[in-house]
Structure formats: structure tokens, C-alpha cells
C-alpha positions in Angstrom: 0.4 0.5 8.6 1.6 2.7 5.8 2.0 6.4 6.5 0.7 7.4 3.1 -2.9 7.3 1.9 -3.1 7.9 -1.9 -5.5 10.6 -2.9 -5.5 11.4 -6.6 -1.9 10.5 -7.0 -0.9 12.7 -4.1 0.3 11.6 -0.8 -1.2 12.9 2.4 -0.7 12.2 6.1 -3.8 11.1 8.1 -4.7 13.8 10.7 -4.6 13.4 14.5 -2.4 10.3 14.4 0.9 9.7 16.1 3.7 7.9 14.3 7.1 6.5 15.3 9.9 5.5 13.0 13.0 3.4 13.9 16.2 2.5 12.2 19.4 4.5 11.6 19.5 8.3 11.8 20.5 8.4 8.1 17.4 6.3 7.1 15.2 8.6 9.1 16.6 11.7 7.5 16.0 10.2 4.1 12.4 9.6 5.1 12.0 13.2 6.3 13.2 14.4 2.9 10.8 12.0 1.2 7.9 13.3 3.3 8.9 16.9 2.4 9.0 16.2 -1.3 5.7 14.2 -1.5 3.4 16.1 0.9 0.7 18.3 -0.5 1.9 21.8 -1.3 -1.0 23.3 0.6 -0.5 21.3 3.8 1.3 22.7 6.8 4.6 20.9 7.2 6.8 21.7 10.1 10.2 20.2 11.0 12.6 20.8 13.8 16.1 19.4 14.0 17.6 19.4 17.5 21.4 19.5 17.7 22.7 16.0 17.9 20.8 14.7 14.9 17.4 14.1 16.6 14.7 15.7 14.4 11.0 16.1 14.9 8.5 16.6 12.0 4.8 17.3 12.1 2.2 17.9 9.4 -0.9 19.5 10.7 -2.0 17.3 13.7 0.2 14.4 12.9 3.5 13.8 14.8 6.4 11.8 13.6 9.0 10.9 16.3 12.3 9.1 15.8 13.2 6.5 18.4 16.7 5.1 17.5 16.4 2.1 19.9 13.5 0.6 17.9 14.9 -2.1 15.7 12.5 -2.2 12.7 13.5 -0.5 9.5 11.5 1.1 6.8 11.6 1.9 3.2 10.2 5.0 1.7 7.6 6.2 4.2 6.8 3.0 6.1 6.2 3.7 9.8 4.0 2.4 12.5 1.3 3.8 14.8 1.9 3.6 18.5 -0.1 4.2 21.6 0.1 7.1 24.0 1.8 4.9 26.6 4.7 4.2 24.2 4.7 7.7 22.6 5.2 9.7 25.8 8.3 7.9 27.1 9.7 8.0 23.6 9.3 11.8 23.4 10.7 12.3 26.9 13.8 10.2 26.2 14.4 11.9 22.8 14.0 15.3 24.4 16.4 14.4 27.2 19.0 13.0 24.7 18.7 16.1 22.6 19.1 18.4 25.6 22.2 16.5 26.7 23.6 16.6 23.2 22.9 20.3 22.9 24.5 21.1 26.3 27.6 19.0 25.7 28.2 20.2 22.1 30.9 22.8 21.6 29.6 26.4 21.2 30.6 27.8 17.9 32.7 31.0 17.8 30.6 33.6 16.1 31.6 34.9 12.7 33.3 38.3 12.7 30.8 40.7 11.2 31.3 44.0 9.6 29.7 45.7 12.5 32.0 44.0 15.0 35.0 45.0 13.0 33.7 48.6 13.0 33.4 48.5 16.8 37.0 47.3 17.1 38.1 50.1 14.7 36.1 52.7 16.7 37.5 51.5 20.0 41.1 51.7 18.6 40.5 55.2 17.2 38.9 56.4 20.4 41.6 54.9 22.6 44.4 56.3 20.5 42.8 59.8 20.3 42.3 59.9 24.1 45.9 58.8 24.8 47.3 61.4 22.4 45.1 64.0 24.0 46.4 63.0 27.5 49.9 63.6 26.1 49.1 66.7 24.2 47.5 68.7 27.0 50.6 68.8 29.2 52.8 69.5 26.1 50.5 72.4 25.3 51.0 73.8 28.8 54.8 73.4 28.5 55.6 74.6 25.0 53.2 77.5 24.8 54.5 78.8 28.1 50.9 78.6 29.5 52.1 76.7 32.5 54.5 79.4 33.6 51.9 82.1 33.1 49.3 80.2 35.1 51.9 79.7 37.8 52.6 83.4 38.0 48.8 84.0 38.2 48.5 81.5 41.0 51.4 83.1 42.9 49.7 86.4 42.6 46.4 85.1 43.9 48.0 83.1 46.8 50.4 85.9 47.9 53.4 83.7 46.9 52.4 81.2 49.6 53.8 77.9 48.2 51.1 75.5 49.4 48.3 77.6 47.8 50.4 78.3 44.6 50.9 74.5 44.1 47.2 73.7 44.9 45.7 76.4 42.7 48.0 75.5 39.8 47.2 71.8 40.0 43.4 72.5 40.3 43.5 74.8 37.3 45.3 72.2 35.2 42.9 69.3 36.2 39.8 71.4 35.4 41.1 72.5 32.0 42.2 68.9 31.1 38.7 67.6 32.2 36.9 70.2 30.0 39.1 69.3 27.0 38.5 65.6 27.5 34.7 65.9 28.1 33.6 65.2 24.5 35.7 62.1 24.3 34.4 60.9 27.7 30.8 61.5 26.6 31.2 59.5 23.4 32.9 56.5 25.0 31.3 56.5 28.4 27.7 57.4 27.4 27.0 57.1 23.7 28.9 53.9 23.0 27.9 52.3 26.3 24.2 52.8 25.6 24.6 51.7 22.0 26.2 48.4 23.1 23.6 47.9 25.8 26.1 48.1 28.6 24.5 51.0 30.4 21.1 52.3 31.2 22.4 55.4 33.0 20.6 58.7 32.3 22.5 61.7 31.0 22.1 63.8 34.2 23.5 60.8 36.3 26.4 60.5 33.9 27.2 64.2 34.1 26.9 63.9 37.9 29.5 61.1 37.8 31.9 63.2 35.7 31.6 66.1 38.1 32.1 63.9 41.1 35.2 62.3 39.4 36.7 65.7 38.8 35.9 66.8 42.4 37.5 63.7 43.8 40.6 64.4 41.7 40.8 68.0 43.0 40.5 66.9 46.6 43.2 64.3 46.2 45.5 66.7 44.4 45.0 69.3 47.0 45.9 66.9 49.8 48.8 65.1 48.1 50.5 67.0 45.3 51.9 69.8 47.6 53.6 67.1 49.6 55.5 65.9 46.6 56.7 69.4 45.8 57.7 69.9 49.4 59.9 66.7 49.2 61.5 68.1 46.0 62.6 71.2 47.9 63.7 69.3 51.1 65.4 66.4 49.3 66.0 67.1 45.6 67.9 63.8 45.0 65.7 61.4 46.9 62.3 62.9 46.7 61.1 60.3 44.2 61.9 57.5 46.7 60.2 59.2 49.7 57.2 60.2 47.5 56.7 56.6 46.2 57.0 55.1 49.7 54.5 57.6 51.0 52.0 57.0 48.2 51.9 53.2 48.6 49.8 53.3 51.8 47.7 56.1 50.2 47.0 53.7 47.3 46.0 51.0 49.8 43.6 53.4 51.5 42.2 54.4 48.2 41.4 50.8 47.2 39.8 50.3 50.6 37.8 53.5 50.5 36.8 53.3 46.8 33.7 51.1 47.2 32.6 52.6 50.4 32.9 56.4 50.0 33.7 57.2 46.3 31.6 54.9 44.1 28.4 55.3 46.1 28.6 59.0 45.2 27.6 58.2 41.6 26.1 54.7 41.8 23.4 53.3 44.0 24.3 49.9 45.5 21.9 47.8 47.4 22.1 44.3 49.1 21.2 41.3 46.9 17.5 40.5 47.5 17.3 37.4 45.3 17.2 34.7 48.0 17.8 31.6 45.7 20.8 33.4 44.1 22.1 34.5 47.4 21.9 30.9 48.7 23.7 29.6 45.6 26.5 32.3 46.0 26.9 31.4 49.7 27.1 27.7 48.8 29.8 28.3 46.2 31.7 30.6 48.6 31.5 28.1 51.4 33.1 25.5 49.2 36.1 27.9 48.9 36.3 28.5 52.7 34.5 31.8 52.6 32.0 32.0 55.4 30.4 35.4 54.6 30.8 37.2 51.3 29.4 40.7 50.8 27.4 40.9 47.6 25.9 44.1 46.4 23.9 45.0 43.2 24.3 48.2 41.3 26.0 49.9 38.3 26.6 48.4 34.9 29.6 46.1 35.5 30.2 42.9 37.6 33.4 42.6 39.5 35.2 42.6 42.8 35.8 45.9 44.5 37.7 47.0 47.6 40.5 45.6 49.6 40.7 44.0 53.0 37.7 44.9 55.1 35.8 46.5 52.1 36.4 43.6 49.6 33.0 42.7 48.1 31.4 41.3 45.0 29.4 43.8 42.8 26.7 42.4 40.5 25.6 44.7 37.7 22.0 45.9 38.2 20.5 44.1 35.1 22.4 40.9 35.4 19.3 38.7 35.8 17.9 40.1 32.6 21.0 39.4 30.5 22.2 36.1 31.9 20.5 32.8 32.6 20.8 31.2 36.1 23.5 28.9 34.8 25.4 31.9 33.4 25.0 33.9 36.6 26.4 30.9 38.5 29.6 30.9 36.3 29.9 34.7 36.6 29.8 34.3 40.4 32.4 31.5 40.2 34.6 33.7 38.0 34.4 36.7 40.4 35.0 34.4 43.4 38.5 33.7 42.1 39.3 37.4 42.3 37.9 37.5 45.8 39.3 34.2 47.2 42.8 34.5 45.6 43.2 38.2 46.5 43.7 39.5 43.0 43.2 43.1 44.2 46.3 42.7 46.4 48.3 41.9 43.3 47.0 45.1 41.8 48.3 47.0 44.8 51.7 45.3 44.3 51.8 46.5 40.6 50.8 50.0 41.7 53.7 50.0 44.2 56.2 48.9 41.7 55.0 51.5 39.2 55.2 54.3 41.7 58.8 53.4 42.6 60.0 53.0 39.0 57.8 55.8 37.6 58.9 58.5 40.1 62.6 57.5 39.7 62.4 57.8 35.9 60.4 61.0 36.2 63.2 62.5 38.3 65.9 61.5 35.8 64.1 62.3 32.6 62.5 65.4 34.0 65.8 67.0 35.0 67.2 66.2 31.6 64.3 67.8 29.8 64.4 70.9 31.9 68.1 71.4 31.1 67.1 71.2 27.4 63.9 73.3 27.3 63.9 75.5 30.4 64.1 78.8 28.5 61.0 77.9 26.5 59.1 76.4 29.4 59.7 79.3 31.8 61.1 77.3 34.8 64.4 75.7 35.5 63.7 73.4 38.5 61.6 70.3 38.9 60.4 71.7 42.2 58.7 74.7 40.4 54.9 74.2 40.4 54.9 74.9 36.6 56.6 71.5 36.2 53.4 69.7 37.0 52.5 69.2 33.3 55.9 67.8 32.7 55.4 65.2 35.6 52.0 64.3 34.2 53.4 63.8 30.7 56.3 61.6 31.9 54.1 59.4 34.2 51.5 59.0 31.4 54.2 58.1 28.8 55.8 55.6 31.2 52.4 54.0 32.0 51.7 53.6 28.2 55.2 52.0 27.9 54.4 49.3 30.5 50.7 49.0 29.5 51.3 46.0 27.1 53.0 44.0 29.9 50.3 45.0 32.5 47.5 43.9 30.0 49.3 40.6 29.4 49.3 39.9 33.2 45.7 41.0 33.4 44.7 38.6 30.7 46.4 35.8 32.5 44.5 36.7 35.7 41.2 36.8 33.9 41.8 33.4 32.1 42.6 31.9 35.4 39.4 33.3 36.8 37.6 31.5 33.9 39.4 28.3 34.9 38.4 28.8 38.5 34.7 29.4 37.6 34.6 26.4 35.4 36.2 24.1 38.0 33.8 25.4 40.6 30.5 25.2 38.6 31.2 23.0 35.5 29.0 25.5 33.6 31.0 25.3 30.4 28.2 25.8 27.9 26.7 28.7 29.9 30.1 30.4 30.1 30.7 30.1 26.4 27.3 31.5 25.7 28.1 34.6 27.8 31.1 35.2 25.6 28.9 34.7 22.4 26.6 37.4 23.7 29.6 39.7 24.2 30.7 39.1 20.6 27.2 39.9 19.4 26.8 43.1 21.4 30.3 44.4 22.0 33.4 43.4 20.1 34.5 40.9 17.5 35.7 37.4 18.5 39.2 38.2 17.3 40.5 41.6 18.5 43.6 42.2 16.4 47.1 42.9 17.6 46.8 46.6 18.3 43.6 46.2 20.4 45.0 43.2 22.3 48.2 44.9 23.2 46.9 48.2 24.4 43.3 47.5 25.5 43.0 43.7 26.0 42.7 43.4 29.8 40.8 40.1 29.1 41.5 37.3 26.7 39.8 37.6 23.3 36.3 36.3 23.0 37.5 33.5 20.7 40.1 32.4 23.3 37.5 32.4 26.1 34.9 30.5 24.1 37.4 27.8 23.0 38.7 27.5 26.6 35.1 27.1 27.9 34.5 24.4 25.3 37.6 22.4 25.9 38.5 22.8 29.6 36.9 19.8 31.4 39.6 18.0 33.4 37.0 16.5 35.7 35.7 14.3 32.9 39.0 12.5 32.7 39.5 12.5 36.4 42.5 14.8 36.1 43.5 17.0 39.1 42.1 20.5 39.2 44.3 23.5 39.3 42.3 25.0 42.1 41.3 21.7 43.7 43.1 22.6 46.9 41.4 25.9 47.1 37.7 24.9 46.7 36.1 21.6 47.5 34.2 19.6 44.8 30.5 19.7 45.0 
């Protein structure tokens, strides 16, 4: 039967009829175009094209479905009517084919928008300004002589008792530095985080977090800094070695204690109460030989915290509202790599290496700088408490010098975590869509050289999307990189 019924030279589609067309996809697309051109202007004409070239088109209550396995062809608008028994399997198969085609099709890398470029520019400006501020504050203390004056004041308050002189001076410096940096912290940690949808933290809670952060720094400084100055007096030539060796176990204890005693001061964590998700996490972990994995929910970031007995997976509090079940599965697989492969132990090794090299260079460069500027700075020994701004400046400068290499290593670790998550879950499309969301809400797909070198702790969004699209060794039966770590499902 012909699809068209002529009415006054116009073509119209009979209502409440179901139609099916066969033939090649190109012929069907031509028919859709013919329908669109010939239909009444006042009629309601709807078309949907599902990725993979499987379109649906309806006009009012009529439905036109393309079934490519039907062998008859048609010219113009010639189609056939079919029964419900034939129509429903046809629709089901077409929908299934379209879904598979959609899931397997590569995810396009989003275009770089003006807004995304602006976010990158703002991030670069903020990072640079903050780093310059970190270097400027100790230089201000040194070259204005403020450090020497504050030290004399601390000596007067403490009655020239060295422990209290060092402690008071360091606390005064940290409080002043925190106050100067507060506007920058507020813009980056509160304003920008809310604008990008990465945080729902209230202003009072954010301020509480800042206060706790400063308080923790003061406590740590009071307990540790005086020991470094004591070593400088007792062993002027080898203090840097003893200090670095003493701080390595302190760093270990800090990584162990951070998720248990420090972070809960500013963020509420609670056990995961989503039973299906918990079951899926345990199933994935069991495939990697992990019998019991602690999973907590809280904060605005997903990651692995702690070390040794306190190692745990933290899921951001709004994860279920921003990621689909498939995306959450990949996220868990990604984080399991950090947990199973002990990536936080690698971080501890980097900290240890930096402490050894950093304190050695601080000793050498610090002594040379004091010989050059001691009259202006108001002290002539590295063991003087007024040298603390100099030590801060040198350690900050040295960290910035090695930061590009650290970020390069971090990007490698994160890309391997993506690989681990894909091999574990096979959720390539879901993973790519996570990164698309990041491009839409956070940064541009391409970051630029400056951002990548100094702030790129993860691969760029473009790299991660393209990797998720292309990495499927299981389809060719190729061995998996982490096949010996986790069992296949």
C-alpha cells in the first residue's frame, strides 16, 4: 500500500497506522527527506536519528520504522503496513542495534570554548600569583629586616629561651603568611570551586577548614621546627642529613594520620550506605585480591587517602548525582589502582627524596646567601631563628624547580589508573563521558604547555578521552597490562 493519500495535490500520512520500510540506509534517508519535503506544513512531523544511522520518523500518530534486514525496496514513499507482531520485534531489534552502535562509537572530544579558555587562563593567573606570593612573603621578611625585628621581639617575650623563641617566631610567620594568602585561597578554594560545581561547602565550613589548616600547621611547626634548629646548633655541617632522616618517618605518620585525625576536622565522612554499589565495589576489589576495602563518602573529591592501616577509598558526597552507575564503576576501578598498587607509598618515596635533596641544597645555598646578605637581613648564621623565611624561600623555590618532573610522573600514574580501570570494568564509553563532563564544567580539553607543566597532575582531557576510546586490548585478545593483578570477570 502506498504511504501517500493525495488530498488536493498535497500528500498526507494516514493517522494511527504503523509503517515499515526496508532497503538500504541511503534509500531510507532519501525517503525521509521526501517525506519532510512533501508533508503538510501544518502537520506535526518528528524525526529522531540515533547514532549509527538508524532513524525514526513519526507524523502525528503514524510511525515509520526502518528494518534493514527486510529485502524489499521502494521508490519515493512506497512502504508497507505491518502487524503489531512484526512491528514490536522490529522496534526492539532496531533499538538494541542503535544502543550498541551508540555505546561502541567513539566519544568526540568537546570543542574548546571561549569560556574553557578563560578558565585555563584564570587558573594560570591564580597559580602564578599564588606561587609568587609564596616567594614574596619570605623575601619581604628578609629584605625589610622584619624577620630580625620579629626575632628580637620573640626573644624578649620568651626570656631568650631558644625553644620558645623559635616557636613564637615560626608561629608569627605562619599566621602572617596565612592572612596575606587568605584572599587568594578564598577565590580559588571557594568562589571558583562553587562556580565550577565542584563544591557545595558553605562559607562558615570553608572558613572553619582554613582555621583548622592553620592550626594544624602551627602545631606541627611547634613540635618539629625547633628540632631542626637544635640540629643546626649541634651539627652545623650534617644537620640537613639528620633532619631529613628524622622527617621521613614523620611524613609516614602524617600520611597515616591524615584521613583519621586531620581531614575529619573539616569534612564529615560516613560509611557507604548504597548496598548495590557497595556490593559492586567489593566484587571489583575481590577480583584484585582485596578482601575488605574501606569505602567512605564525604567531601568534594574522589580519591585514595591514608597509608598502611588507614588506606581507604573516599567517594565524593555527590558522586551519585553527577555520575551514572557505569561511570561510578569506572571511577572505582580507577581508584582501585591507587589502592592495590600502593601509589601512596610511591608518594612517600618522592617525599623522602625531596627531603634529602631539599635540605642539602638549603644548607649549601642558605650559607652562601647569608654570606652575601647578612648585614641587610640582620643575622649571620643559618641556626638563627630569623633564618626561617630564608629556609621557606629556598624549599619553595626548589619544589617549584622539580614540580614539572613530579607532575610528569603524576600524569603517568593517573593514566595507568585509567588503564587499570578500563581493564577491570571495560567501561570505555562511560569513562570518556566523565572526561567530557570535566571539559564542560572545569577546563578545556587541551590545557596548553604552561598549565600542563606546572599544574597538570593528570593527563589532559583530550588525552584521557582518546585513550578511553581506543584502549580495548581485550577485543583483540591481547594480554592486559594488569592481567596478573586482577582476574577477568
